[in-house]
gemmi code that builds the backbone of each chain (N, CA, C; Angstrom):
import gemmi

chains = {
    "A": [
        ("MET", (-17.619, 3.355, 14.409), (-16.167, 2.789, 14.530), (-16.391, 2.686, 15.543)),
        ("ARG", (-15.006, 1.755, 16.528), (-14.987, 1.448, 17.588), (-13.274, 1.686, 17.989)),
        ("LEU", (-13.261, 3.084, 18.291), (-12.295, 3.188, 18.620), (-11.149, 2.850, 19.296)),
        ("GLU", (-11.768, 1.817, 20.603), (-11.102, 1.380, 21.467), (-10.820, 0.302, 21.085)),
        ("TYR", (-11.241, -0.429, 19.557), (-10.691, -1.708, 19.239), (-10.021, -1.145, 18.337)),
        ("PHE", (-9.782, 0.037, 17.606), (-8.947, 0.515, 16.519), (-9.717, -0.165, 15.284)),
        ("GLN", (-10.861, -0.254, 15.337), (-11.775, -0.692, 14.161), (-12.318, 0.633, 13.691)),
        ("LEU", (-11.974, 1.017, 12.564), (-12.254, 2.504, 12.046), (-13.160, 2.340, 11.225)),
        ("ILE", (-13.524, 0.999, 10.450), (-14.420, 0.923, 9.564), (-15.671, 0.349, 9.902)),
        ("ASP", (-16.919, 1.031, 9.574), (-17.988, 0.338, 10.296), (-18.709, -0.762, 9.286)),
        ("ARG", (-19.101, -0.454, 7.984), (-19.180, -1.490, 6.794), (-18.623, -0.721, 5.530)),
        ("ILE", (-18.982, -2.162, 4.326), (-18.441, -1.863, 3.190), (-19.663, -1.276, 2.158)),
        ("VAL", (-19.995, -0.355, 1.984), (-20.946, 0.503, 0.858), (-20.801, -0.172, -0.524)),
        ("GLU", (-19.904, -0.397, -1.002), (-19.342, -0.674, -2.210), (-18.005, -1.441, -2.625)),
        ("LEU", (-18.157, -2.642, -3.285), (-16.737, -2.698, -3.678), (-16.969, -3.599, -5.065)),
        ("ASN", (-15.784, -3.079, -5.775), (-15.926, -3.274, -7.198), (-14.443, -3.628, -7.662)),
        ("LEU", (-14.515, -5.024, -7.145), (-13.132, -5.824, -7.722), (-12.180, -5.780, -9.224)),
        ("ALA", (-13.810, -5.057, -10.198), (-12.932, -5.222, -11.644), (-12.359, -3.990, -11.620)),
        ("ASP", (-13.224, -2.632, -10.869), (-12.227, -1.346, -11.143), (-11.315, -1.180, -9.990)),
        ("ARG", (-10.897, -2.101, -9.193), (-10.266, -2.338, -7.938), (-10.360, -1.044, -6.822)),
        ("LYS", (-11.774, -1.012, -6.754), (-12.598, 0.241, -5.849), (-13.356, -0.262, -4.864)),
        ("ILE", (-12.793, 0.654, -3.728), (-13.935, 0.595, -2.767), (-14.492, 1.443, -1.861)),
        ("THR", (-15.431, 1.406, -1.400), (-16.328, 2.659, -0.360), (-16.533, 1.986, 0.748)),
        ("CYS", (-16.410, 2.727, 1.971), (-16.835, 2.029, 3.161), (-17.233, 3.290, 4.033)),
        ("GLU", (-18.018, 3.347, 4.806), (-18.708, 3.962, 5.455), (-18.290, 3.837, 6.953)),
        ("ALA", (-17.764, 5.035, 7.524), (-17.448, 5.483, 9.137), (-17.517, 6.397, 9.997)),
        ("THR", (-18.656, 6.020, 10.812), (-18.972, 7.172, 11.556), (-18.374, 7.312, 12.830)),
        ("VAL", (-17.891, 8.760, 12.938), (-16.925, 9.334, 14.387), (-17.986, 8.866, 15.355)),
        ("PRO", (-17.608, 8.372, 16.339), (-18.564, 8.075, 17.609), (-18.863, 9.719, 18.342)),
        ("THR", (-20.108, 9.793, 18.752), (-19.748, 10.935, 19.703), (-19.369, 11.048, 20.856)),
        ("ALA", (-18.841, 10.167, 21.318), (-18.156, 9.697, 22.668), (-17.150, 9.106, 22.758)),
        ("SER", (-15.962, 9.242, 23.244), (-14.710, 8.587, 23.221), (-14.048, 8.710, 24.104)),
        ("THR", (-12.778, 8.348, 24.965), (-11.989, 8.895, 25.681), (-10.626, 9.622, 24.838)),
        ("ILE", (-11.085, 9.297, 23.861), (-9.803, 10.115, 22.763), (-10.026, 11.588, 22.738)),
        ("PHE", (-11.501, 11.600, 22.949), (-11.861, 13.369, 22.643), (-11.777, 14.100, 24.017)),
        ("GLU", (-11.626, 13.426, 24.966), (-11.159, 14.217, 26.346), (-9.448, 14.596, 26.191)),
        ("GLY", (-8.987, 14.231, 25.435), (-7.808, 14.510, 25.230), (-7.393, 15.481, 23.962)),
        ("HIS", (-8.244, 15.234, 22.916), (-8.057, 15.881, 21.906), (-9.377, 16.479, 21.038)),
        ("PHE", (-9.865, 17.570, 21.951), (-9.020, 18.278, 22.741), (-10.025, 18.706, 23.567)),
        ("PRO", (-9.743, 18.903, 24.701), (-10.601, 19.528, 25.800), (-11.606, 20.570, 25.167)),
        ("GLY", (-12.568, 20.369, 25.501), (-13.749, 21.578, 24.937), (-13.859, 21.596, 23.868)),
        ("TYR", (-12.668, 20.735, 22.771), (-13.241, 20.660, 21.373), (-12.785, 19.814, 20.830)),
        ("PRO", (-13.765, 18.438, 20.818), (-13.295, 17.194, 20.268), (-13.128, 17.378, 18.872)),
        ("LEU", (-12.062, 16.937, 18.596), (-11.799, 16.692, 17.241), (-11.432, 15.309, 16.784)),
        ("MET", (-11.980, 14.645, 15.740), (-11.339, 13.217, 15.191), (-9.453, 13.663, 14.953)),
        ("PRO", (-8.706, 12.814, 15.415), (-7.310, 12.928, 15.109), (-6.768, 12.711, 13.689)),
        ("GLY", (-6.230, 13.541, 13.280), (-5.794, 12.992, 11.955), (-5.379, 11.936, 11.379)),
        ("VAL", (-4.386, 11.477, 12.774), (-3.826, 10.361, 12.272), (-4.876, 9.036, 12.145)),
        ("LEU", (-5.674, 9.237, 12.749), (-6.916, 8.165, 12.643), (-7.762, 8.108, 11.289)),
        ("LEU", (-7.704, 9.388, 10.666), (-8.155, 9.683, 9.772), (-7.419, 8.800, 8.778)),
        ("VAL", (-6.035, 9.132, 8.959), (-5.098, 8.261, 7.950), (-5.262, 6.680, 7.846)),
        ("GLU", (-5.402, 6.252, 9.457), (-5.925, 4.984, 9.564), (-6.964, 4.069, 8.905)),
        ("ALA", (-8.058, 5.149, 9.068), (-9.443, 4.882, 8.403), (-9.085, 4.599, 6.715)),
        ("MET", (-7.864, 5.284, 6.245), (-7.904, 5.021, 4.536), (-7.262, 3.668, 4.854)),
        ("ALA", (-6.439, 3.539, 5.761), (-5.574, 2.268, 5.625), (-5.842, 1.345, 5.787)),
        ("GLN", (-7.092, 1.311, 6.642), (-8.102, 0.103, 6.882), (-8.731, -0.099, 5.650)),
        ("THR", (-9.242, 1.140, 5.103), (-10.262, 0.835, 3.759), (-9.834, 0.162, 2.727)),
        ("SER", (-8.468, 0.671, 2.489), (-7.361, -0.046, 1.403), (-7.032, -1.524, 1.463)),
        ("GLY", (-6.843, -1.717, 2.867), (-6.746, -2.699, 3.646), (-7.461, -3.977, 3.195)),
        ("TRP", (-8.800, -3.397, 3.481), (-9.852, -4.316, 2.895), (-10.114, -4.590, 1.391)),
        ("LEU", (-9.737, -3.762, 0.552), (-9.855, -3.545, -0.874), (-8.661, -4.906, -0.953)),
        ("VAL", (-7.409, -4.901, -0.421), (-6.464, -5.726, -0.903), (-6.554, -6.997, -0.446)),
        ("VAL", (-7.173, -7.161, 0.885), (-7.832, -8.836, 1.331), (-8.554, -9.031, 0.207)),
        ("ALA", (-10.007, -8.348, -0.336), (-10.766, -8.657, -1.131), (-10.126, -9.079, -2.514)),
        ("VAL", (-9.165, -8.255, -3.164), (-8.585, -8.985, -4.107), (-7.686, -9.867, -4.029)),
        ("ASN", (-6.906, -10.296, -2.914), (-6.278, -11.522, -2.766), (-6.914, -12.409, -1.923)),
        ("ARG", (-8.482, -12.193, -2.359), (-9.532, -13.336, -1.790), (-9.013, -14.119, -0.361)),
        ("PHE", (-8.775, -13.365, 0.303), (-8.513, -13.604, 1.698), (-7.162, -14.299, 2.056)),
        ("GLU", (-6.439, -14.601, 0.951), (-5.085, -15.177, 0.893), (-3.831, -14.522, 1.595)),
        ("ARG", (-3.969, -13.193, 1.344), (-2.751, -12.386, 2.106), (-3.415, -11.267, 2.904)),
        ("MET", (-2.484, -11.063, 3.597), (-2.628, -9.822, 4.298), (-1.997, -8.452, 4.207)),
        ("PRO", (-2.629, -7.352, 4.256), (-1.789, -5.946, 3.922), (-1.087, -5.696, 5.286)),
        ("PHE", (-0.267, -4.825, 5.141), (0.041, -4.060, 6.260), (0.515, -2.864, 5.866)),
        ("LEU", (0.246, -1.589, 6.624), (0.974, -0.681, 6.222), (2.172, -0.504, 6.131)),
        ("ALA", (2.973, 0.621, 5.010), (3.758, 0.375, 4.971), (4.526, 1.962, 4.918)),
        ("SER", (3.897, 2.836, 3.818), (4.282, 4.022, 3.929), (2.847, 4.823, 3.790)),
        ("ILE", (2.988, 6.018, 3.751), (2.004, 7.563, 3.593), (2.676, 8.305, 2.863)),
        ("LYS", (2.067, 9.164, 1.833), (2.372, 9.773, 0.966), (1.633, 10.699, 0.627)),
        ("ASP", (1.859, 12.133, 0.678), (0.733, 13.465, 0.217), (-0.433, 13.307, 1.023)),
        ("ALA", (-0.377, 12.936, 2.415), (-1.633, 12.850, 3.357), (-1.900, 14.344, 3.447)),
        ("LYS", (-3.350, 14.634, 3.278), (-3.797, 15.664, 3.410), (-4.971, 15.742, 4.257)),
        ("LEU", (-5.250, 16.505, 5.514), (-6.118, 16.786, 6.113), (-6.881, 17.889, 6.243)),
        ("ARG", (-7.729, 18.052, 5.193), (-8.498, 19.222, 5.027), (-9.183, 19.691, 5.480)),
        ("THR", (-9.634, 19.311, 6.649), (-10.903, 19.853, 7.373), (-10.728, 19.354, 8.540)),
        ("PHE", (-11.644, 19.982, 9.817), (-11.872, 19.263, 10.655), (-12.890, 18.199, 10.791)),
        ("VAL", (-13.000, 17.225, 11.471), (-14.142, 16.173, 11.685), (-14.113, 15.947, 12.799)),
        ("LEU", (-15.472, 15.941, 13.018), (-16.224, 16.471, 14.575), (-16.953, 15.104, 14.730)),
        ("PRO", (-17.266, 14.811, 16.163), (-18.066, 13.365, 16.720), (-19.296, 13.613, 15.983)),
        ("GLY", (-19.561, 12.277, 15.666), (-21.163, 11.868, 14.957), (-21.016, 12.163, 13.425)),
        ("GLN", (-20.139, 12.793, 12.704), (-20.126, 12.812, 11.293), (-19.919, 11.492, 10.672)),
        ("VAL", (-20.321, 11.012, 9.533), (-20.450, 9.761, 9.043), (-19.841, 10.278, 7.703)),
        ("LEU", (-18.925, 9.401, 7.434), (-17.298, 9.798, 6.314), (-17.629, 8.582, 5.638)),
        ("SER", (-17.455, 8.900, 4.398), (-17.311, 8.162, 3.651), (-15.775, 8.033, 2.808)),
        ("VAL", (-15.425, 6.604, 2.926), (-14.079, 6.468, 2.868), (-13.700, 5.509, 1.414)),
        ("THR", (-12.984, 5.896, 0.496), (-12.779, 5.170, -0.736), (-11.592, 5.093, -0.791)),
        ("SER", (-11.148, 3.821, -1.356), (-9.565, 3.508, -2.096), (-9.912, 2.767, -3.087)),
        ("HIS", (-8.959, 3.430, -4.076), (-8.272, 2.459, -5.570), (-7.664, 2.114, -5.242)),
        ("LEU", (-7.017, 0.925, -6.100), (-5.972, 0.312, -6.333), (-5.410, 0.644, -7.355)),
        ("ALA", (-4.265, 1.723, -7.308), (-3.491, 2.235, -8.330), (-2.562, 1.137, -8.954)),
        ("HIS", (-1.873, 0.623, -7.953), (-0.465, -0.341, -8.608), (-0.580, -2.462, -7.855)),
        ("GLU", (-0.361, -2.753, -8.313), (-0.655, -4.051, -7.854), (0.788, -4.979, -7.695)),
        ("GLY", (1.700, -4.550, -7.124), (3.144, -4.780, -7.520), (3.360, -6.567, -6.390)),
        ("SER", (4.623, -6.722, -6.799), (5.186, -7.865, -6.203), (5.018, -7.772, -4.801)),
        ("GLY", (4.290, -8.258, -3.839), (4.651, -8.168, -2.368), (4.377, -6.956, -1.736)),
        ("TYR", (3.665, -5.740, -2.750), (3.123, -4.715, -2.287), (2.384, -4.047, -2.951)),
        ("ALA", (1.253, -3.133, -2.591), (-0.164, -1.984, -3.227), (0.268, -1.209, -3.265)),
        ("VAL", (-0.373, -0.316, -3.956), (-0.137, 1.066, -4.018), (-1.587, 1.612, -4.258)),
        ("LEU", (-2.199, 2.521, -3.105), (-3.539, 2.791, -3.119), (-3.678, 4.325, -3.128)),
        ("ASN", (-4.838, 4.809, -3.755), (-4.907, 6.332, -3.676), (-6.561, 6.726, -2.464)),
        ("ALA", (-6.243, 6.814, -1.605), (-7.330, 6.827, -0.972), (-7.892, 8.141, -0.332)),
        ("ARG", (-9.576, 8.477, 0.209), (-10.048, 9.520, 0.304), (-10.962, 9.629, 0.958)),
        ("ILE", (-11.210, 10.633, 1.842), (-12.300, 10.642, 2.810), (-13.362, 11.552, 2.407)),
        ("SER", (-14.619, 11.621, 2.793), (-15.324, 12.496, 2.189), (-16.568, 12.690, 3.199)),
        ("PHE", (-16.773, 14.060, 3.625), (-18.285, 14.185, 4.245), (-19.601, 14.800, 3.885)),
        ("ASP", (-20.492, 14.702, 3.519), (-21.603, 15.240, 2.880), (-20.788, 15.628, 1.438)),
        ("GLY", (-20.357, 14.795, 0.924), (-19.647, 15.107, -0.513), (-18.300, 16.142, -0.845)),
        ("LYS", (-17.754, 16.417, 0.233), (-16.450, 17.595, 0.518), (-15.385, 16.857, 0.917)),
        ("ALA", (-14.313, 17.118, 0.150), (-13.355, 16.194, 0.721), (-13.044, 16.536, 2.217)),
        ("VAL", (-12.163, 15.611, 2.604), (-11.515, 15.484, 4.100), (-10.371, 15.423, 4.125)),
        ("ALA", (-9.883, 14.493, 3.449), (-8.450, 13.887, 3.747), (-8.299, 12.759, 2.061)),
        ("ASP", (-7.035, 12.738, 2.008), (-6.655, 12.085, 1.145), (-5.231, 11.583, 1.150)),
        ("ALA", (-4.672, 10.765, 0.601), (-3.322, 10.430, 1.059), (-2.858, 9.006, -0.165)),
        ("THR", (-1.880, 8.995, -0.730), (-1.317, 7.556, -1.256), (-0.544, 7.019, -0.403)),
        ("LEU", (-1.174, 5.753, -0.335), (-0.835, 4.425, 0.984), (0.156, 3.305, 0.078)),
        ("THR", (1.128, 2.742, 0.603), (1.668, 1.855, -0.003), (1.582, 0.504, 1.290)),
        ("LEU", (1.120, -0.812, 0.721), (0.932, -1.613, 1.543), (1.979, -2.549, 1.241)),
        ("ARG", (2.590, -3.208, 2.212), (3.014, -4.684, 2.123), (1.932, -5.870, 1.917)),
        ("VAL", (2.410, -6.616, 1.092), (0.906, -7.614, 1.209), (1.989, -8.981, 1.362)),
        ("LEU", (1.460, -9.627, 2.519), (2.470, -10.806, 3.040), (1.486, -11.726, 3.325)),
        ("ASP", (1.889, -13.410, 3.384), (1.037, -14.019, 4.070), (0.996, -13.832, 5.080)),
        ("PHE", (-0.725, -14.499, 5.741), (-1.131, -14.315, 7.065), (0.246, -14.815, 7.955)),
        ("PRO", (0.311, -14.083, 9.148), (1.458, -14.828, 9.995), (1.223, -15.757, 10.786)),
        ("ASN", (-0.355, -15.942, 10.746), (-0.982, -17.372, 11.554), (-1.924, -17.484, 11.226)),
        ("ALA", (-2.697, -18.764, 11.401), (-4.074, -19.049, 11.362), (-5.040, -18.342, 11.697)),
        ("GLU", (-4.623, -17.832, 13.503), (-5.914, -17.253, 13.965), (-5.990, -15.733, 13.294)),
        ("MET", (-5.054, -14.838, 13.216), (-5.127, -13.796, 12.241), (-5.995, -14.180, 11.136)),
        ("ALA", (-5.662, -15.157, 10.114), (-6.663, -15.055, 8.906), (-7.916, -15.391, 9.384)),
        ("GLU", (-8.484, -15.948, 10.670), (-9.400, -16.219, 10.924), (-9.905, -15.380, 11.636)),
        ("GLN", (-9.893, -14.445, 12.171), (-10.253, -13.060, 12.599), (-10.414, -12.158, 11.765)),
        ("MET", (-9.353, -12.041, 10.617), (-9.847, -11.161, 9.604), (-11.069, -11.537, 8.757)),
        ("ARG", (-11.441, -12.586, 8.761), (-12.599, -13.249, 8.114), (-14.248, -12.836, 9.383)),
        ("LYS", (-14.242, -12.839, 10.131), (-14.851, -12.616, 10.997), (-15.144, -11.151, 10.847)),
        ("GLN", (-13.953, -10.713, 11.217), (-14.309, -8.899, 10.912), (-14.942, -8.542, 9.424)),
        ("ALA", (-14.664, -9.161, 8.642), (-14.830, -9.398, 7.314), (-16.684, -9.490, 7.174)),
        ("ASP", (-16.816, -10.389, 7.913), (-18.212, -10.380, 7.995), (-19.485, -9.103, 9.000)),
        ("THR", (-18.441, -8.812, 9.988), (-19.200, -7.789, 10.597), (-19.119, -6.511, 9.668)),
        ("ILE", (-18.462, -6.344, 9.233), (-18.589, -5.215, 8.355), (-19.002, -5.235, 6.761)),
        ("GLY", (-19.431, -6.886, 6.330), (-20.399, -6.850, 5.381), (-19.548, -7.421, 3.895)),
        ("LEU", (-18.198, -7.619, 4.022), (-17.366, -7.856, 3.059), (-17.829, -9.680, 2.890)),
        ("LYS", (-18.794, -9.753, 1.991), (-19.167, -11.053, 2.051), (-18.510, -12.075, 1.157)),
        ("ILE", (-18.577, -13.338, 1.516), (-17.815, -14.086, 0.648), (-18.193, -14.017, -0.863)),
        ("GLU", (-19.409, -13.593, -1.046), (-19.714, -13.636, -2.669), (-19.033, -12.631, -3.533)),
        ("ALA", (-18.884, -11.386, -2.342), (-17.825, -10.411, -2.866), (-15.931, -10.896, -3.260)),
        ("ARG", (-15.965, -11.678, -2.282), (-14.597, -12.545, -2.745), (-14.710, -13.218, -3.553)),
        ("ALA", (-15.609, -13.675, -4.161), (-15.368, -15.017, -4.893), (-15.590, -14.216, -6.622)),
        ("ASP", (-16.143, -13.226, -6.729), (-16.055, -12.845, -8.179), (-15.148, -12.006, -8.309)),
        ("GLY", (-15.161, -11.079, -9.647), (-13.839, -10.246, -10.142), (-12.645, -10.631, -10.595)),
    ],
    "B": [
        ("MET", (26.127, 2.825, -21.792), (25.104, 2.651, -21.198), (23.850, 2.602, -21.485)),
        ("SER", (22.987, 1.276, -21.272), (21.848, 1.407, -22.059), (20.799, 2.296, -21.045)),
        ("SER", (19.550, 2.187, -22.180), (18.909, 3.181, -21.526), (17.995, 3.076, -20.494)),
        ("THR", (17.814, 1.659, -19.913), (17.313, 1.096, -19.024), (18.147, 1.281, -17.832)),
        ("PHE", (19.338, 0.947, -17.653), (20.141, 1.704, -16.488), (20.060, 3.252, -16.578)),
        ("GLU", (19.942, 3.862, -17.711), (19.759, 5.316, -17.018), (18.679, 5.616, -15.954)),
        ("THR", (17.573, 4.823, -17.063), (16.100, 5.116, -16.133), (16.173, 4.456, -14.813)),
        ("ILE", (16.584, 3.223, -14.343), (16.908, 3.160, -13.173), (17.747, 4.093, -12.298)),
        ("ALA", (18.712, 4.212, -13.146), (19.547, 5.356, -12.147), (18.797, 6.428, -11.749)),
        ("ASN", (18.295, 7.112, -12.570), (17.448, 8.363, -12.271), (16.245, 8.249, -11.309)),
        ("ILE", (15.667, 6.877, -11.613), (14.622, 6.505, -10.449), (15.182, 6.448, -8.916)),
        ("ILE", (16.316, 6.040, -8.974), (17.019, 5.597, -7.717), (17.424, 6.911, -7.127)),
        ("ALA", (18.232, 7.851, -8.054), (18.633, 8.899, -7.723), (17.509, 10.040, -6.977)),
        ("GLU", (16.506, 10.058, -7.468), (15.106, 10.720, -7.642), (14.410, 10.279, -6.099)),
        ("THR", (14.465, 8.945, -6.088), (13.883, 8.183, -4.932), (13.930, 8.384, -3.951)),
        ("CYS", (15.510, 8.200, -3.966), (16.453, 8.062, -2.647), (17.030, 9.356, -2.430)),
        ("ASP", (17.124, 10.419, -3.149), (18.099, 11.281, -2.801), (19.462, 10.904, -2.786)),
        ("ILE", (19.612, 10.317, -3.727), (21.305, 9.859, -3.833), (21.976, 10.484, -5.126)),
        ("PRO", (23.397, 11.381, -5.008), (23.522, 12.093, -6.218), (23.710, 10.895, -7.342)),
        ("ARG", (23.270, 11.444, -8.502), (22.584, 10.546, -9.609), (24.459, 10.108, -10.096)),
        ("ASP", (25.191, 10.996, -9.889), (26.472, 10.511, -10.526), (27.593, 9.599, -9.762)),
        ("SER", (26.873, 9.470, -8.380), (27.591, 8.484, -7.455), (26.864, 6.831, -7.724)),
        ("ILE", (26.054, 6.896, -8.781), (25.017, 5.602, -9.152), (25.668, 5.149, -10.720)),
        ("THR", (26.600, 3.910, -10.456), (26.781, 3.468, -11.518), (26.243, 2.143, -12.012)),
        ("ALA", (26.803, 1.532, -13.085), (25.906, -0.059, -13.369), (26.607, -0.911, -12.434)),
        ("GLU", (27.744, -0.972, -11.902), (28.256, -1.731, -10.956), (27.917, -1.608, -9.418)),
        ("SER", (27.519, -0.933, -9.187), (26.641, -0.333, -7.872), (25.599, -1.449, -7.367)),
        ("HIS", (25.729, -2.001, -6.146), (24.908, -2.450, -5.364), (23.850, -1.869, -5.142)),
        ("ALA", (22.450, -1.797, -5.122), (21.719, -1.096, -4.532), (21.622, -1.247, -2.817)),
        ("ILE", (21.605, -2.321, -2.324), (21.746, -2.291, -1.027), (22.497, -2.221, -0.485)),
        ("ASN", (24.018, -2.747, -1.049), (25.114, -2.679, -0.134), (26.252, -1.908, -0.686)),
        ("ASP", (25.965, -1.123, -1.413), (26.584, -0.024, -1.721), (25.753, 1.439, -1.761)),
        ("LEU", (24.403, 1.272, -2.429), (23.691, 2.616, -2.375), (22.904, 2.724, -0.878)),
        ("GLY", (23.093, 1.709, -0.199), (22.539, 1.743, 1.183), (20.714, 1.649, 1.122)),
        ("ILE", (20.205, 0.951, 0.072), (18.783, 1.330, 0.226), (18.182, -0.021, 0.787)),
        ("ASP", (17.324, 0.618, 1.374), (16.415, -0.446, 2.495), (15.365, -1.005, 1.370)),
        ("SER", (14.556, -1.968, 2.178), (13.402, -2.678, 1.609), (12.094, -1.913, 1.338)),
        ("LEU", (12.092, -0.745, 2.122), (11.180, 0.289, 2.183), (11.052, 1.231, 0.824)),
        ("ASP", (12.185, 1.662, 1.077), (12.815, 2.738, -0.177), (12.849, 1.667, -1.448)),
        ("PHE", (12.872, 0.421, -1.669), (13.073, -0.409, -3.045), (11.925, -0.585, -3.469)),
        ("LEU", (10.645, -0.777, -2.499), (9.766, -0.633, -3.082), (9.030, 0.539, -3.600)),
        ("ASP", (9.082, 1.478, -3.300), (9.182, 2.690, -4.266), (9.979, 2.858, -5.371)),
        ("ILE", (11.091, 2.207, -5.427), (11.944, 2.161, -6.448), (10.919, 0.946, -7.535)),
        ("ALA", (10.550, 0.062, -6.886), (10.049, -1.065, -7.631), (8.555, -0.387, -8.509)),
        ("PHE", (7.898, 0.284, -7.472), (6.850, 1.015, -8.028), (7.106, 1.852, -9.414)),
        ("ALA", (8.154, 2.798, -8.912), (8.713, 3.534, -10.304), (8.801, 2.582, -11.462)),
        ("ILE", (9.857, 1.645, -11.333), (10.277, 0.971, -12.252), (8.946, 0.133, -12.877)),
        ("ASP", (8.346, -0.685, -12.119), (6.965, -1.138, -12.938), (6.155, 0.020, -13.802)),
        ("LYS", (5.904, 0.809, -13.463), (5.285, 2.206, -14.005), (6.205, 2.368, -15.657)),
        ("ALA", (7.191, 2.613, -14.868), (8.334, 3.340, -16.126), (8.088, 1.680, -17.201)),
        ("PHE", (8.122, 0.762, -16.791), (8.825, -0.304, -18.228), (7.409, -0.924, -18.304)),
        ("GLY", (6.190, -0.683, -17.644), (4.796, -1.529, -17.685), (4.956, -3.016, -17.237)),
        ("ILE", (6.090, -3.316, -16.470), (6.179, -4.856, -15.642), (5.754, -4.661, -14.318)),
        ("LYS", (5.900, -5.810, -13.786), (6.133, -6.202, -12.484), (7.349, -6.590, -11.948)),
        ("LEU", (8.328, -6.184, -11.297), (9.204, -6.846, -11.006), (8.757, -8.004, -9.868)),
        ("PRO", (9.478, -9.075, -9.913), (9.025, -10.219, -9.208), (9.789, -10.232, -8.098)),
        ("LEU", (9.537, -9.146, -7.217), (10.484, -8.967, -6.033), (10.531, -10.417, -4.929)),
        ("GLU", (9.028, -10.888, -4.819), (9.125, -11.771, -3.972), (9.669, -13.149, -4.340)),
        ("GLN", (9.565, -13.403, -5.708), (10.338, -14.485, -6.572), (11.728, -14.143, -6.121)),
        ("TRP", (12.301, -12.910, -6.290), (14.010, -12.727, -6.072), (14.486, -12.913, -4.622)),
        ("THR", (13.663, -12.572, -3.459), (13.795, -12.592, -1.979), (13.703, -14.035, -1.881)),
        ("GLN", (12.884, -14.856, -2.717), (12.528, -16.245, -2.395), (13.966, -17.158, -2.562)),
        ("GLU", (14.179, -16.643, -4.117), (15.569, -16.988, -4.379), (16.734, -17.011, -3.485)),
        ("VAL", (16.916, -15.789, -3.353), (17.854, -15.624, -2.495), (17.905, -15.830, -1.020)),
        ("SER", (16.926, -16.506, -0.222), (16.601, -16.685, 1.019), (16.775, -18.379, 0.794)),
        ("ASP", (16.684, -18.902, -0.197), (16.956, -20.274, -0.119), (18.203, -20.784, -0.836)),
        ("GLY", (18.946, -19.649, -1.341), (20.366, -19.713, -1.321), (20.465, -20.355, -3.139)),
        ("LYS", (19.588, -19.932, -3.648), (19.199, -20.241, -5.436), (19.747, -19.167, -6.286)),
        ("ALA", (19.688, -18.209, -5.545), (20.477, -16.855, -6.296), (21.289, -16.006, -4.862)),
        ("THR", (21.938, -15.035, -5.770), (22.612, -14.169, -4.910), (21.875, -12.751, -5.041)),
        ("THR", (22.526, -11.978, -4.117), (21.845, -10.570, -4.327), (22.357, -10.028, -5.177)),
        ("ASP", (23.822, -9.970, -5.862), (24.008, -9.643, -6.894), (23.568, -9.673, -8.257)),
        ("GLN", (22.682, -10.655, -8.251), (22.332, -11.048, -9.512), (20.986, -10.179, -9.759)),
        ("TYR", (20.456, -9.724, -8.803), (19.224, -8.815, -8.847), (19.476, -7.144, -8.588)),
        ("PHE", (20.275, -7.041, -7.787), (20.520, -5.824, -7.114), (21.754, -5.241, -7.363)),
        ("VAL", (22.563, -5.690, -8.236), (23.938, -4.784, -8.485), (22.847, -4.279, -10.282)),
        ("LEU", (23.240, -2.697, -10.506), (22.425, -2.144, -11.383), (22.504, -2.757, -12.992)),
        ("LYS", (23.766, -3.526, -13.338), (23.697, -4.092, -14.559), (22.997, -4.970, -14.586)),
        ("ASN", (22.808, -5.708, -13.365), (22.283, -6.902, -13.454), (20.742, -6.837, -13.690)),
        ("LEU", (20.125, -5.830, -12.605), (18.836, -5.481, -12.385), (18.384, -4.767, -14.032)),
        ("SER", (19.097, -4.075, -14.569), (18.899, -3.661, -15.918), (18.314, -4.899, -16.854)),
        ("ALA", (19.310, -5.517, -16.768), (18.992, -6.908, -17.707), (17.866, -7.829, -17.349)),
        ("ARG", (17.968, -7.941, -16.042), (16.083, -8.440, -15.671), (15.280, -7.697, -16.260)),
        ("ILE", (15.326, -6.345, -15.687), (13.916, -5.742, -16.359), (14.082, -5.587, -18.191)),
        ("ASP", (14.999, -5.704, -18.778), (15.070, -6.111, -20.191), (14.320, -7.189, -20.412)),
        ("GLU", (14.671, -7.965, -19.779), (14.111, -9.636, -20.079), (12.537, -9.711, -19.738)),
        ("LEU", (12.242, -8.899, -18.738), (10.613, -9.025, -18.454), (10.224, -8.214, -19.497)),
        ("VAL", (10.465, -6.947, -19.807), (9.904, -6.297, -21.047), (10.046, -7.131, -22.206)),
        ("ALA", (10.982, -7.947, -22.740), (10.791, -8.491, -23.881), (9.676, -9.613, -23.786)),
        ("ALA", (9.719, -10.462, -22.439), (8.729, -11.674, -22.350), (7.302, -10.584, -22.366)),
        ("LYS", (7.045, -9.692, -22.042), (5.991, -8.925, -21.920), (5.444, -8.916, -23.517)),
        ("GLY", (6.531, -8.451, -24.110), (6.030, -8.256, -25.972), (6.052, -9.537, -26.664)),
        ("ALA", (6.566, -10.445, -26.059), (6.567, -11.767, -26.873), (5.297, -12.442, -27.005)),
    ],
}
model = gemmi.Model(1)
for chain_id, residues in chains.items():
    chain = gemmi.Chain(chain_id)
    for i, (resn, *xyz) in enumerate(residues, 1):
        res = gemmi.Residue()
        res.name, res.seqid = resn, gemmi.SeqId(i, " ")
        for name, pos in zip(("N", "CA", "C"), xyz):
            atom = gemmi.Atom()
            atom.name, atom.element = name, gemmi.Element(name[0])
            atom.pos, atom.b_iso = gemmi.Position(*pos), 0.0
            res.add_atom(atom)
        chain.add_residue(res)
    model.add_chain(chain)
structure = gemmi.Structure()
structure.add_model(model)
structure.setup_entities()
């Protein structure tokens, strides 16, 4: 995670376009200014950022399904559950399944686990729109390369 | 009243917490019931699931934006019911 850049996902571990599923890895940094306030003397990964990690994971799946033609934006969060504390240094597994692909929106079931134990889960709705501009599309492609969303992965499925 | 209308009226009542008896076939989802675009996504999801279809919301929105259709054609519930029936029929064809 690069919290200062709001990049919650480190790499894509598995992308299965046929099953509409993705698994990402996200390592909580051992140090961040966020932990100075959340909380002094007891650093915890904020729950809202866990939700964001699920949203970004879900977003990469939607980007891949749409072969980088469209951009997902978080629209709603339902049944978000934060089941346990997440500490600096923990390596999280973030998964998402595309439950429904509607016209201009997608519904996904996302989950975070640590050492095989459930950490958080939520049902997310993403609006799926055209990229607002070419620069954003290009930046998303660059970020995709950084986290291992390869062109081969975009082309199959 | 058609079962399609009953289904979508129940979906709207449950999704948007609108009293069921205030929803009629003549109701306009946006103008009369005050449903915004985000709530309509939830309704569309429930309709898609209930009928096994994909409401072409983007196409409809574009048609309205281009002046080729009015919102009444898609968002007055009796008309929405008719569009859903058409989509269901097309799926089975």
